[in-house]
Each structure stands twice: as C-alpha cells, then as structure tokens.
N, C-alpha and C positions, 0 to 999 in steps of 0.2 A: 464900507458904507453902502446902504441900500438906496433905492430911488427916493425914499422919503427923507433922506439925510440922517437917519439914525445909524448907529454902529451896529453891525451884526457879526455873529461869530463866523470864522472862516469855514467851519464845518461843525456838524453835530451828528451824533449817532446814539440810537437807543441801546442801552446796555441791559436794562431790565424792563420787560413788558409787564402788563397787569398780572398774568399768570405767574411770572417769576417773582414778583413782589409778594403775591399771596403765598407761594411756596416758602419763600424766605421767612415770612411772618409766622407761618405754621411751625417751621423748624425752630425759630426763636422762642415761640410760646412753649414748645415742648422742652427746650433747653432750660428755660426759666423754671418750669415746674420740676424738672429733674434736679437742678441746682438747689432749689428751695425744698426739695422733698415734699412737694405738694403745694397747695395754695395758701396754707396757713400763714397769717401775718404778712401777706403779700400786698404791696401797693405799687401801682404803675403811675409815674408822673411824667406826662408828656411836656416837652418844651415847645412853646409856640414858635412858629406857626405850624409846621408840619409834624412835629413830634407828638402833639396832642392827638390828632386823628390816628396816627400810627399806634399810640398807646391804646386808644379805644379799639382798634382792630385787634391788637394783641390780646386785650382783655376779653374780647368776644371769643377768641380762639381758646384762651385759657378756660373760660366758662364752658365751652363745648367739650373740652377734654376732661374737666374736673367739675362735675355738677354741684359740688359743695360750695361753689363761689358764684357770685353774681357780678358780671362785668362792671356794671355801674358802681358797685360798692367798693371796687378796688382801683378805680381810675380817677386821676386828677390831672390838673394842669399847673405847671410851675413856671411863672413868668420870671425871667432873669434880667430883664431890661435894665433895671437900676443897679445891677451888680456887675455889669459889663465894664471892661477896662478900655473900651474903644468908643465911649459915648461922644467924646469930643470930635472924633474923626468920622463917625457914621451920621447919615442923615437922621433927623429927629424921628423917633419911633414912639408911638403911643404904647404904654404898658398895657398888657392884657391881664385880666383878673387871674390871680392864683386861686385855684379851687382844689381843696384837699378832700379826700373821702371823709365821711363822717367819723371813721375810726381814727383819723389823724395819722401821724407818721412816727410817733414815739414808740420805740422798741419794735418797729416794723422792718421788714425787708423791702427797701425802696428800690425800684428799678427805674432809673431815669431813662427816658425814651426820646431819641432825636432822629432826624432824618439822615444827616451827613456828619460824620466826625472828621474834622480837618485839623485845625491848629490845636484844639483842645480848650480854647479860651471860653467858649460857650459853656462847656461842662464845668470849668473852674467857677464860672459865675453861678451855675446851678448849685454847686456844692456850697458856695457862700450863701445863697438864698435859703438852702435847706437849714443852715445853722440858725437862721431867724425863726424857723417854723417848728423846730423840734429836734429830737435826737433819735434818728433811726438806728436800729441795731446793726444793719448792713446796708450799704449803698452799692448797687451794681449799675452797669450801663449797657443799654441795648440800642444799637443803631442799625438803620437799614443799610447804609453804605459807610465804609471806612476808606477814605481816599489817601491816607497818609499825610505827610508834611507836618507832623506834630511839632508844636513849639513848647508844649508843657508835658510833663511825665504822666500822661493820661492814656489809658487804653480801654477798649470796650470789652465787656465780658461776653456779649452776644452780638454777632455781626451777621447781617443778611448777606453782604457781598463785599469783599475787599476789591477795591478798584484803584490800582496804582495809577496816578495821574501826574501830569507835569504841572508846574505852577501857572502856566498860561491857559490851562483847561479849567472849566467850571463844571461842577456836577449839579444838575437841576433835578430835583424830585418834584414831580407834578402829581398832585392828588386830587381826586374828585371833590373832596371836602373843602379844599383851599384854593384850587386853581381853575375850577370849571368855568368861571366867568371870564377868564382871559382868552378863551377861544382856542388855545393850543390843546393838543391831545393830553389826556390825564391818565393817571395810574401808570406812569412810566418814569424811568430814570434815564436821563440823557446826559452825555458828556459833550460839552461845547468847547471848541478850540478857538481861543481868542488871540492867538499869535498874530502879529501885524503882518 
C-alpha cells in the first residue's frame, strides 16, 4: 500500500518501449500481408480498448507496404462486451460501438487485433460477436503480447512478443490513444508484480 492508501504493485518493469512496439507492429503487418498473399479481402477488427488503436496502427503499416489499400477502408472496431462470460463478476462497462468497414466482413479475411492474449476468453467473445455480424472466410488473431495461461484452446497467428508471466503479474499496455490522460508513460508495455 502506498501513502494514499491505495494498493500498488510490488515492482514493475518495462518490457517493450515505444520503438519495440513499433518494430513488433511492423513485423506483424508484414506477416499479415504474407499470410494473406497481399491485402485483398483483408479486414482488421480491433477489440476495444487497446486493440482498436493497435489495429489502426497495423492498418497504416499495411497501407505503407501495399499502396493498393487504404488503412481506413480495412479497419474496424469489434465490441465484445455483451458476449463476455464474466459480466456478473466484472465491474459494469459501457459497450463501445462496433464499427465495420464499408465492405463488411462476409467472405473476408478478418484479423482480430488485441493488446494482450491471456485466458482466451475475450477472443472467444469476439468470435461469438462475429457470428452476429457476418461470415468471414478466415479469422486470424494478432496480439501485441501473448502472456500464456490459456483457459481455452485459442492461439494467436501473429504475436508481437511472448511474455511468460506468473499469475500474480499483470501486463499493462499503455498507448497514447487510450492512456495519455492518466499521466503515466505511454507507448510501452509494463509487467507489474502484484504478489503480496
């Protein structure tokens, strides 16, 4: 506990700085283009909160690598709030709008984008949400960090960094788009140790 009476982590360490995140996203963008054999029929759907800005960053890198596509035309946001299986245990969260590209997702190669892959439950919820929106040809998963501890048989196709963690550690992704108002450093990934 700190002097203000709030609980603080025992320790924290930066595992990805801004340049590391940028390199990881560049690599993932090229992997996505290679796996898809170009940008044809490609859609990136970011899962709020931090998956959406990561999807936008990936789309910009894909546009830079393949001039036949516009980042805005292939990027969307997929809210999974109402499909989560932990709504009774989690604090109330307001759903964010789901925004699909104008081309939709039917018969598209949809890449779900999230910041951290942990238990796999958020991705399961995302797959359920997709069913309500259309029928993609292929669904792939891109995450900035895979920290292990899966509870469901879900794996990422594209991973920025594998970070083996213990269950008492938390992985925090802080992005300029979502976390600048909190006053902490942004554009970094931090592991916090919450052991007692």
